[in-house]
C-alpha positions in Angstrom: 22.9 93.5 49.9 25.5 91.5 48.0 24.2 88.7 45.8 26.5 86.0 44.4 25.0 84.6 41.2 26.7 81.7 39.4 24.1 80.6 36.9 20.6 81.4 35.6 18.4 78.7 34.1 14.8 78.7 32.8 12.2 76.6 31.2 12.1 76.9 27.4 9.1 79.2 27.3 10.2 81.8 29.9 8.3 85.1 29.9 8.4 88.3 32.0 6.7 88.0 35.4 6.4 90.4 38.3 9.9 90.0 39.9 10.4 86.3 39.2 10.0 85.4 35.4 7.4 82.9 34.7 9.1 79.7 33.8 12.1 80.5 35.9 13.9 77.8 37.8 15.5 78.5 41.2 18.0 76.2 43.0 19.1 76.9 46.5 22.0 75.4 48.5 20.1 74.5 51.7 21.2 71.6 53.8 20.0 68.9 51.5 19.2 71.2 48.6 15.9 72.7 47.3 14.8 73.1 43.7 11.8 75.3 42.9 10.2 74.5 39.5 9.2 78.2 39.2 8.8 81.1 41.6 5.5 81.7 39.9 3.5 79.8 37.3 2.8 76.3 38.8 0.1 77.9 41.2 -2.1 78.8 38.3 -1.3 75.7 36.2 0.9 77.4 33.6 2.3 74.0 32.8 5.2 73.8 35.3 5.5 70.3 36.9 8.0 68.9 39.3 8.9 65.2 39.3 10.8 63.7 42.3 13.1 60.7 42.2 15.3 58.8 44.6 18.2 59.1 42.1 21.0 61.4 43.0 23.0 63.6 40.5 25.8 61.1 40.2 23.4 58.3 39.3 22.3 60.4 36.3 25.7 60.6 34.7 25.3 59.8 31.0 21.4 59.2 31.4 20.1 62.7 30.8 19.8 62.7 27.0 17.8 59.5 27.0 15.7 60.7 30.0 14.9 64.0 28.4 14.0 62.2 25.1 11.7 59.8 26.9 10.0 62.6 28.8 9.4 64.7 25.6 8.1 61.6 23.8 5.6 60.6 26.6 4.5 64.1 28.0 2.3 66.3 25.8 3.9 69.8 25.6 3.3 73.1 23.8 0.6 74.6 21.8 -1.5 72.0 19.8 -0.1 69.0 21.7 -2.5 66.1 21.7 -3.6 63.8 24.6 -5.6 60.7 24.9 -7.7 62.3 27.6 -10.9 64.0 26.2 -13.2 65.6 28.7 -16.7 66.6 28.2 -17.8 70.2 28.8 -19.5 68.9 32.1 -16.2 67.3 33.2 -14.1 70.3 32.3 -16.4 72.4 34.5 -16.0 69.8 37.4 -12.2 70.0 36.9 -12.5 73.8 37.3 -14.4 73.5 40.6 -12.8 70.4 42.1 -9.3 70.6 40.8 -6.9 67.8 41.6 -9.5 66.1 43.7 -11.5 65.5 40.5 -8.5 64.0 38.9 -7.9 61.6 41.7 -11.6 60.7 41.9 -11.7 59.9 38.2 -8.5 57.9 38.0 -6.1 60.6 36.6 -4.1 60.9 39.7 -3.5 59.5 43.1 -3.4 61.1 46.5 0.0 61.7 48.1 -1.0 60.7 51.6 -2.8 64.0 51.9 -5.9 63.7 54.2 -7.7 66.3 52.0 -8.3 63.6 49.4 -10.1 61.3 51.8 
């Protein structure tokens, strides 16, 4: 099979994975385009997140440095990062059992129209 590869990108902390590196970013040219935040990693909460917006690439011209700066200023990242959220051991155990449903129920998230949260 012939593969045409134009570019490889990754998150800053890319590490070896089985096949697809953890922290890898894959973009595909499908009808409207698809971007995967990582072939692996997000499923076990390695810290990968995907944020959607109605902005298109041309709308972002010149805005990326300011956007990236604001994201890094407002989103805790890396070893030793700090957060204003402090959970008790009991709440940590509930998060481990209930996952995102716990976060929604306790005001740390909101359902995305998913009937599972009702």
